[in-house]
N, C-alpha and C positions, 0 to 999 in steps of 0.2 A: 610575425605580427609586431607592428611598431609599438613603442612604449605607450601605455595608456589605453590602447584599443581593447584589450582583453578585459581590464577592470571596468571600462565603460560598458562593454557588452553585458557583463554580469549585473551591473547596476541597472541597466535598462530592463533586464529580465525581472529583477526584483521589484522595481518600481511598477512595472506593468501588472505583475501578479498581485501585488498589494492593492493596486487601484481597482482591480477586478473583483475584490472580495465583496460579498454581500454585507449589508449592515446586520448586526453591529460589529462584525468581525473586523471590518476595514478600519474602524476607528480605535480599536483596542491596541494596547501595547503588544509587541510581538516577542515571541520566544524563539531563539535560534538554537537548534540542536547542533553542537559542534564537537567533533571527535579530535580535531587538530589536523585532519587531512586537508588537502588542497581544496576540495569541493566545499566543505563546510566552513573553512576559514575564509575563502573568497566570498561565500554567501554572507557570513557574519559581517565582513568589512563592507559589503554592498548595503546590507540592511542598516548599518550604522550611518552610512552616507545618505541613505534615503530617509531614514527615520531617526535622526539624532535625538538622543535623550529618551527614546521609547523602546530601546532594545534590551531584552534580557537574554542571557545565554546559559544553556545547560550543558555541562560536560558529564556524560554518563560513564562511570567507571564500572566495567563489568567484572573486574577482578580476575580475568582469565589469563593474564600474562604477568610475569614478574615485573615489578616496577610500575604497574598500571596506575597506582594511586599517585605516584610522583609525576608521571606523564600527564595525568588528568589535571593536576594542580598547575603544571606549567602552562597548559592550554588555557585554563581559567584565568591565570594571571595575564596572559597575552590578551585575552578578550577584555578583561577589566582595563588594561592599559589602553585599549582602543576606544573605551567609553561605554562598554556594555556592563550591565549588572550581572556578573557571572558567578556561578556556583557549581561545585562538583556534586554529583549524585551517585552514591555507591549502590549497586544493586546486586542481588543474588540471582545467578542464572540457574534456574531449577525447572523441572517439569519435563513432559514428554515432547517428542518431536525432534530431538537432536539439539546440539549446542546452538546452531544458528536460529532455530525457531524459538528456543527458550530465551536466548539473549534478546531477540526482537520483542518478545512479550514483556520482558522485564524493562527494557529500554522505553517502550511505548508507555507503560504504566508510570514510569518515573517522569517522563516528559509531560504527560497529562497533568500530573500532580504539581509540576514545577511552573505551570503557567501563571503569570502575574494577575490574570483576570480570567474569568470563566469563558470569555469570548476571545481570548488571545489565540491567534493562529500560531501553530508550531511550524517553523520553517525548517525543511529538510533539504539536504544538499544533493538529492538525486539528480543526475544529469541525463542527457540524451543517451549516453553510453549505458547507463544503468537501465534505462527504459528498453534498449535493444536487448540487453541480457535477460530482462524479465520476460520479454516476448519469446525469446528462444527457449527459456525454461518452460514456459507454458506450452509451446509447440512440442517440445520433447516429451513432456509428461502427459500430453493429451488432456490437458485440464479444462478444455472448452474455451469458448469465446471470451468469457469474463477474464480469464487469466491472460489470454493472448492480447486482450485490450490494454494490458499494462496498467501503469499507475496514472492516476488523475492528478492534474495540477492542484485542484482543491478537493479535499476529501475530509471534511471537518473532523478534527481540528488541524489536519495535516495540510501544509501548503508547500508545494514543490516548485519554486520559481525557475529552477534551472533545467527543467525537462527538455527544453529546446537548445540547451547549451552543451557543447562538447566538453568532455573531461579535460582535454588539453587546454581549453580556454580558461578554465578555473585555475589550473596550475600556472598558466602564464599570467593571470591576474595577480596571483600571490607574488610572483617574481617581480612584476611591475611595481607592486606596493611595498616590496621589501619585507614581506611577511614570511616567517618561518613556517614550515609545514612538517607534519609527522606522518611517516609512511608506516601504517599498521602492518606488522609482519603477517597477520592473518589475510591481508589482501594479496599476498603472493603464495599462500599455502595451498598446494594442489590437492589437499584433502577436501577442500570445499569446492562443490560443483561450480558455483558462480566464478570462482577464481580460474578454473580451467576454461570456462566459457570465455572469460575476459582475455586470457593470455594464449589460448590455443585455438578455440573454435572460431571466434569472431575474426581474428587476424587471418585465418585460413580462408574464411568466407570472403573477406575483403580482397584477398589475393585472387581467389578463383573467379570472383564476379567483378573484378576490376574496380573495386571501391564503391562507396556509397551505401554499403549494407546497413550500417547502424542507422542512418537517416531513413532508409527504406523501411526498416523494421519499426521505427518510431512512427512513420506515416501510417503503416498498417494498423498499429495500435490505435491511433487517432480515428481512423475510419471505422474500426470495429467498435470503438466507444460510441461514436455517433449512431451506428446501427443498433447497438445494444440499448442506448438511451431511448430510441424510438420504440423498440420492442418492449422495454420496461414500462413505457407510458401506456401502451396498449394493454399490457398485462395488468396494470393498476386499475384500469377501467373494468376489465373483465373480472378481476378479483372482487370488486365491489358488487358486481351483478350476480356472482355465483356463491357468495357467502351467506349462509342462512343466519337468521337472527340469533341462534344459539352459538354461532361461530363455526359450525361444521361446514364442509364444502359440498355444494350441490353438484352432482356429477352430470346430470342430463344436459344442462346448458353448457357444460364444459366439453362435451363430447365432440362438438364440431369445431373447436378452436384448434388452429394449426399448432403442431408440436412445439415450435420455438416459443410461442406465446404461452402455451399450456404449461410447459415446464417452468417458465418464469412465474406464472400464477402459483404453482405448487411451491416454489421456493419462497415467494413472498408470504404465502399463507403459513408455511411452516416456520419461517423466521419470525413472523408476527406472533407465533405461539412459543417463542423463546427456544426454538430448536436451533442449536448452533453446530458448527463443524460439518455442515452438509457437503457432500461430495457429489460429483457427477453420477456416480454409481447409485447413491441414495435417491437422487432426483429421477433417474431413469427407472428405478424400481417403483417409485411412487407413481410415475407416469403410466407404467404398465398396469399397476393396480387400479388407477383411475380409469383407464380405457377398456379394461377387460375384466368382466366379472368371472366367477360368481362372487357373492359376498364372502369376504375372508379377511384375515389379517396376514401378518407374516413379514411385512417390510420393517425391519429393525432400523431404528434411527438413533443418532447420538443422544446421550442423556437418559438411556434406559427406557426409551419410548418405542412404541410400535404403531405403525399406521394401519388403520382398519377400514375396510369397505363394508358398509351395511346399509340396507334400505335406500340405496341410491345416494349415499353420502360417504365422505371420508371424515374420519375422526382420529384422535390420538388417545392412546391409553398406555399405562405402564406395561412393560414387558411382563408377561405371565410365564414365570419359570416353571418347568415341569416338576411335580413333586417327586422326591426321592423315595 
């Protein structure tokens, strides 16, 4: 790729993503999440070119590697030198779900708090390659169409301008601009599933299928998102029609709804009642309870709740533990 073409491609992607934001997000100053890797450095440079004087940058230090604080400060100084208002945010990686999940939760919380304005979009450096890896993970885990649909470009407050840009382009952009990049050792550590997908599985698929696999997976994700959005719209209308005034779910009008829409209705209804962490197993259990009597409880949900069927309705109650 000739000098300048990669940086120009990244800038076009950032400009288009920012222009497509709904009000008031499109007019707010932006926050770029930057690890120091090629993707986020190229993203930050492009944002500064598109929105000079309106770019803040957050470098999250997870504290998981020796010297992480020093490296985070180096990245922050690089970004400040480019014109961003940059700061390091130290987080504690704690909680269930493994290191990757805990780090993601801590990072997202820090980025939300670091926004200069309540409507500031947070720009993330996920590329087309990351999207392909996400789709493969969803396929391998049987996580359902929502997972296989991958990441959205805009998922408030997260903005991913580079989902149509290859990882090689962002690295080339940094080289064109003379920007140093940091290669996180975790990105080559085979203990992490995504690393093995990146360095073993995807290259093998590209070889066996004669190339174009990453782009094909990204296209699949886009098609599934379109289908999912249409089904979600149908489900929203159905939910309004089957919700009783007291908030319980009426089962008779739900009985004839096709399963793909019915499960979305159940998900939306449960989420609206602050049930988080729903899995495909939870939803299928709820669907069975909704479709087949008799009145009973027994579907345990996250948060110590139980789904109960009674008098032609679904409701929630705290789990009743048996007496000892």
